[in-house]
N, C-alpha and C positions, 0 to 999 in steps of 0.2 A: 543372618536374619537380624542380629541384637546388637551386632556393631554395624550396622546400616541403618538401625531407626534412629538414632542421635545428627547424624548428617541430615536425614530426611526432615528432622523439625527444623534443624537449625536453617535448610533451605526456605521451608514453608513460613518462616518467621522472617527470612530476608526479605522474600518477596511481600510479604504483608506490608510490611514496614517500607517500602518501595512504594506498594500501590499508595501506602496512604501519605506520602510525601507525594508522589504524582496527583494526587485527588486534592492536595492544600494549595499544591502550587498552579493548579487546572485555570484556566480563564471562565469568566462567567459564559454561560450562553443566553443572557438577556442581549439586547442591542447596548452597546457601548460605544464612546468615542476609541477611535482608533488611536493606537499607541506612534509617538514619531517615529520608534524602529522599522517599524511597517510601510513608511512613506517612501516610496522607491527611489533611489537614486539618480535614475535616468532621466535627466534632467536634457532644457534644450542645449546646453553646453557640454554635456557630458555625455558619452556613448555609452551601449551596454558592453563593450567589450576594454570600458579603462580601468585600469589594474587600483584606481583610488575611488571608484565608485559605492564597494560595500564599507568603507571607511568613512563615510560622510552622512550617516546617520545622526551618531550621536554629538559631534562635532558642526553640526551646520550652523553657521551665523543666519541673523534675522537682521534684515537691511530696512533703514527706516529713511525716506527722503522727503525731510521737512521744509515746508515754506512757508511762504506769509498766507496763503491759501487754502492750500492742500499739503495732505499727508500720504505718502505712498510705501508700501509696505508688501514682504514678502521674504524668500529664504533664497539662500544662495545658491545660483546654479543656476535660477530662471530666468528667461528671458524679457519678462514681464513681470510687472507688481503683482501680488494676490488683491489688492484691493486700495480703492483712493478713495480717502475721506474729507469732505470739506471743513470749514468752521465756521460755517454761515448759519443763519438762525433755525434755518429749518433742519438742519446737523445739529442741532444742541438742543433741542424742545424735550422735557423731562414728561415723563410716563403720567398720561391723562391731560395732557396739551393737543386738545382737536382742531387749534385752530386754522392748521393746514386743509382739513375735511368743511370746516362750517362757514370760513371766510374765503377758500379758495387758497392757493398754493401764495405764501407770502412775496409781495414783488411782482406779481404776475400783471395785476394791471395798474390803474393808474391811483398815483395817490389822493390823499384827499388834500393836503395843502403843499404845496412846495417847500423842498428842503434844500439844504447848505448842500455842494458836490462834495464837501469832506466828512457831512454827517452819515448824507446817503450811501459811500461804499464804506462805512466804519465798521457796518455790525458783520462784515461778512470776510472780515482779515484778521487773522492770528496775531500781528504784531505789524510795528511801523518803525521803517527806520531810525525815525527819532524818538527814541527811547523814552524821552522824559514826558512825554505825555501817554506812555503804555503804562496799564496797570498789571505790574509783574504778577500779583497774586492770581489776576482771571486768566493769563497768560498758562501760568502753571495749574491751572484746574482745568482748563480747556486740555491743555498737552494732556493730563492723568485721563481725561474722559476720552480721548482717542486712542489714546494705548490702551486702555482697558477693551474698548470696543474693538479693535484690531485684535489682539489678541483672544476675545470672547468669540468672536463671531466669525473671525477669517482665519486667523492662524491656526487657531485649535491646540495650543501648548499652551506648559506652565511659563507665566511671565517672572525672568529673574535667573533662568538654567541656563539659558547660550546665552552665547558672547554676542554683542548688542554692536550693529555696525549701523553709523550715521552720517547722511548724506547732506551737508550744509553748504549754502553759500559763505565762499572766504572773507566778504564785505559782513561781517555779522557783529554785532557790539556786544559787550563782554558781559552787560547785565544782562541781557537774552540770552547769551548761553551758559553764564552762572545759572540763572533760573531751569532752564533745560535739564542740565548736568543734574542740577539739585533735584529736582523732581524724579528723575528716574533713580538715582542711586538711593535716597529718602524711602523712597513709597515701593521700590522692588528692588532684588539682591542681584540684583545684574552684577558680574564676577571683572568685566570691563566694560569700556567702551571706545570705540575707534571712530576716529571723524576722517572722513574724506571729503576732498573739495569735488563741489560738483563741477565743476569747469574742469579741473582734470578729470574725473570719470566720463562726463561728454567727448571729450578726447579719444580716451581708452575706449567707451562703446562704438569709435567712429574707426575705429583700427589705426590712430595715428599717436605717434610719439611726440609733434610739433602742431600746432594748431592755432586758429585765433577764435575764439571760443564768444559767441556773440549772444547773452542771455536776454531775451526779451522776458523780464519777467514781469510781476505785477506794479509793485512801487520805483524799481529800480532798473535800471537796462545797463548792465555788465558787460565789458569786453575786457578779455580775459588772454595773453598772448601767453602761450606756453610752447617753451623748447626742451625737450627730452625729459617731459614730465615734470618739468619747474616752472612754476609759475614767474614767470619775471614782470610784466607788467600790467594792471590791473586799473582799468579807468570806470566809468558809470555817469549816469547824467538820468535823471528824472524823467525824462520823457518815455514812458512804457506802457502797459496795459491799463494801468490805473487813472491815467491821464486822459486815454483813447477812451476807454469808458463812458467819463463824465462829459468828454467831448460828444459821443455817441448820445449821451444821455441828453445834453443841452439841443443838441439836432433833433429828437424824437420829441423833444417837451416844441418845440417850434412848428415841429409839422403837424403837431395832433390841436395845438393853438389857431392855427391856421397866420399865424403871423402878430397874430394880437395879445402880444406880452408888453405888462407894465416894464418897465425901466430898473424897479427896483427888483424882479424877479428875471432877471434878463440872465444872473450867472446860477439859478436854483433849478432844479431838477425834478419834474412834477409826474414823470412814469417809472413802472417798478424796477428795482435791481436785476431782480431774475429776467422779467423781460426783455431788458436793456442788454440783458449778456446772450441771452437767447438769438437778439440782433446781431450783435457783433460776431456770432461764433457763424449765422449762416449768412449774413448777407455784405459783411463789413471783407473792402478788398482794398489794393493798391493799385491805381492805376500810371501805366505804360506811355509816355510820350504819344506812341505811333496809333495807342487806342483810343485817344482823348475825342477825335472828332464820330467815332460810330459808337463810342459808350455813353456821347452825353443824348442821343434820340431815344434809347431803350426805357420804359418805365414796368415798372412792377408792383405785383398788388401785395401788402403784407398785413396782418393780424394789427387792427387798430390798437393803440394805448386804452382808448376809453373802455372798450369790449372786446378783449381779444379773440372770445371764443365765436363770435357771431360777426361782427364789422370788421372792415378791411379799408384799405387808405393805398392811394396811388404815390408812389414815390418815382422818382426819377433815379435811374439806375448811377449815374454820373455822383448823384448827392452822397449817396453812402459811402465813398471815397474820400469825401472831406474830412472826417478825423483824420483816418489814417496820413492821410497826404500831410495836415495841417500839423498832428502831434510827433508824428516820429521823423519826417524827410524834414520840414519846416522850410519851403522853398522860398525864396523871394527873402530871406531874413538875411542879414549880414552877421558875419562873424564876430564883430566888436558889440552887437548890439545882444549877444547872450552870454548869458552867466556860464560861469567854468564848468556846474552841475546842470546846465541847461542846454550842453552842446546836442545838435541834431546827432543821429545814426551816422550818418554816412561821412562827418564830420569828423566824429569821435574816432573812427577807424581809423579813417586816414592818420590823423592825430597820434593813434597807439602804433600802427605801423612806419612812422615816422620818426618815434621815439627809438625804435629799436634798432642793433645794427644791422648793416646791409646783409648777412647772410642768416640771421635771423628772421628780416624781414622779407627777404625772396622766399624761405621755407613756410612764414606765417600767411603770406596773403595767397599762397596757392592751396593751403589747408585750411577754411573759413567754414565754421562750423556754429549754425544757428539754432538755439535751442530754447526751449520755453513757449509759454500761451500764445507770444506773438510771434512767432515762426510760422504758426498756420497760417496766418491769414496768405490767401492768395494773391501773388505778383509783389508780394513785399520784400520777399528775398532779392528776387530779380533787379528789380527799383534799387536797393540798397546797394548792388555793386555795380549797377549802370553810374550812379553817384560819384561811386567812389572811385572809379574809372575818370569820369570828368573832373574830379578834384584832383588826379593823377598827372593828366594830361594838361591843366591848366597851371597851377605850380610845378610838379615835378617832386622829388623829395629832396628839397630844400625847404627851410624853416623860414626863410626871411624871404619875406613878401610886405609888399604897400606901395605908395606914392612915390617914396624916395627910392625905391629899388628902380621903377621903371623910368623914372628922370635920369637914372644912372646909367642903365643901359640904352638909352634915345642918344645919352652922349657918345660914349662907347662906339656906337653906332655910327655915330656922324665923325667921329674921328678916323674910322675906318675907310669911310666913304672920300674924306679928304685925302688919305693917304693913298688910295687909288686912283685921284683924278689925274689926268695927263699933263706933265710940265710944259713948262714955254720950249720953241723955237730950236734957240742955243742950246738950250740942255741937251734935249733931245740929239742935236746934232752931235754932242761930243759924246753921250753916253751909248750913241750908236757906232761911234769912232772907238771906243774903249772898248763896247762890245765883238766887232769884230777882232779887234789885237788880241782879246784873251780867248776867240773860237780858235783862232789860228795857233796860239800857243798850245791850247788844251788838245787841238785834235794831232799834234807829234807825240803825244804823250800817250800811254796806254789807257784805257778806260780803266778805273778803277770799282769793283764792284760796290754796291750799298752794302753795310752790314747790317740793317735792319731787314733787310730783302732777303738775307739769307734763311735757311733754315736751320735750326739748330739740328746738333749729332745726337744720337741717342742711343745711351749706353744700353747696355746689355740688361741693366737690373729696371730702367724704363720699359723698354721690351717686354719684358716678362709680365711687369704689373699690367702692361695693354694688352697681353694675350689673356692674363688672366681674367680682367674685366671687359672683355668686350662682350659677351652675354650678360651681364648683368643690365638692366635697366637704368638708365639716367633720370635722379626725381625730378618730379618737375617745379622748378621753381617761376618767381618773377612773376607770374600769369595769376591775375585776380580769379579764383576757381571757388565753386561753394563744394564742403563733403559732408555728406549726410550721417546723421547721429542715431543710436537708439536711443539715447537719452542718459542722464547721469545715474538714473535707476540701474541701468542696464550695464553700465560699466564698472559700476560698484557689484554688482551680482557677479560679474566676472571676474573682477578683480580679486572676489573675497573668497571665491571658488578655486583657484591657482594659489589658496593660502601665504597671501604675501600680506606683509605685514605693515602697515602704516604707520607713518612718521609720527603719528599721535595717538598715543594710546593709555587711555586714562583709567587706574585701576580704582576701584573703590574705595578702600580703605586711604588710600594716598589722600585721594579728592575729598572725602568728610573729613579728611584732618588738614588740610590748610586750604581746601577748593582751588581757584584759579591761582589764588596766589602763590602757591607749590610749584606750578610749571617755571623752567628756567628758560630763557630767551636766544641760549646754544643753539639753532638750529641744527649746523652741520652734527654728524656722527662724528664720535672719537675713533682714533686709530688705537687698536689694541693693546695695553702696555704687555711686553715679554716677561717683565719682571716679575720674581714671585711674589708673592703676599698682596698683590694690587687686582682691583676688578677688572674683569675683562671687558671688552669695548661690548658686549652683547648684553650689561647688567642694564635692566631697564630701572634703575631707584628713582631715577629722575628722569620726568617727561619733559616735555616741549608742546607748546599749541601751536609751534611750524607757522601756518600763515596768518592763523587765526592773533597772534600775540600783537 
């Protein structure tokens, strides 16, 4: 018994120590925010049997899609963002600002004084393409507030602890990009930031490697030709949703005033922005040529801009197609009358396809992806494809056109008709005699086969390849076709969940030292050198801006 007492006392001490440690590390019983480790890895893109789902808790990246008007955020692997935050006045109110309750929703009714179209929409956008008139300090403050609100109210995680992925348009000015990255790196401790192009991610979300992405955005409409995940050509036009909203605002101002407008206030808008945006989202549509006669007879009642809660006004259903028709399609406007940055969307799509090589053109024209806010307007996508088809039938795939070309074509047709005209009588007799002699001479000879009509002999390699590829479907090419997409955020979520590293991966320390000036212009990846003492090809000591350079 004396020998057992030391062992029993030692076991009691060890159990007491383990209980003490367990009590120190136990979680509190009070309600608390669940840790990120408890978040399930079973997302829309991963199943419960996925072998890597248990390792995707700590390393989950957070994806932000930033545009001129909206910010979308969420975790990788999800099919849709967790939140969508705007940059309007209603989303930027401070604590104690009760104007939304005391005066009604800002921009819902009619304005006291007509305002200019640019001033009317300026308070609802984060930035503009022309960065000379943009207050970068205000942009940084808005971005910081949006990120804090996203993390504190929706994501419920600590900012700066996980990897950050930004989905941005490739046509973004360097001052705006520098302000965005400086805000993120200086006010949070993000280890790195990965930049992904919105056009490429839109094609990825559609399940495509090559596509023609038409982004009907706020300030600009960008058309990007992507071939094997590479952006080949990018063209843009100012005909976008901002001009559509301004044109709809002018139309509603005219309808509300009953046509009694002064000449000075013709270009000004007196209806609220929120009211106009609601009308665009509910009633704006694009007409097709076959529906023109039936749509012109219909009328509908919409809330009046003066008192939207009580009064209504009758509007012809066909008039609500005028803004989209005038701004985005621009029928009846010649090509030479439009500036390079003011081309209509069908003409810009045709010019983009015309610039591509024939093989890339045939692939991209069969995979046209429409994204952005304007892509949800009923009838717009079908009308754009119809206009592009008419341009192809009229001009073909030749960039040469004009009056001189038409005169040359008529002259060549005249020469062909004159060559086919019958000759004089004596010449016909001589030609008939020569033809008879030639027929008699050729009848004696054996008929020689035409080499162009002979079928080429197939070797055994070609036969084997045909047998292997007979069950593989032939990809669609050379036909105008639209493909649906889940959007750039879903494409970035899918790409990030596959642990694919982006071309633009910016580390915190290197950016804080040199800024955007530290990026190299060499986009292609180097081949790793086999000699000893040299850096490997996967070294990321130098980073590039790729498409943003």
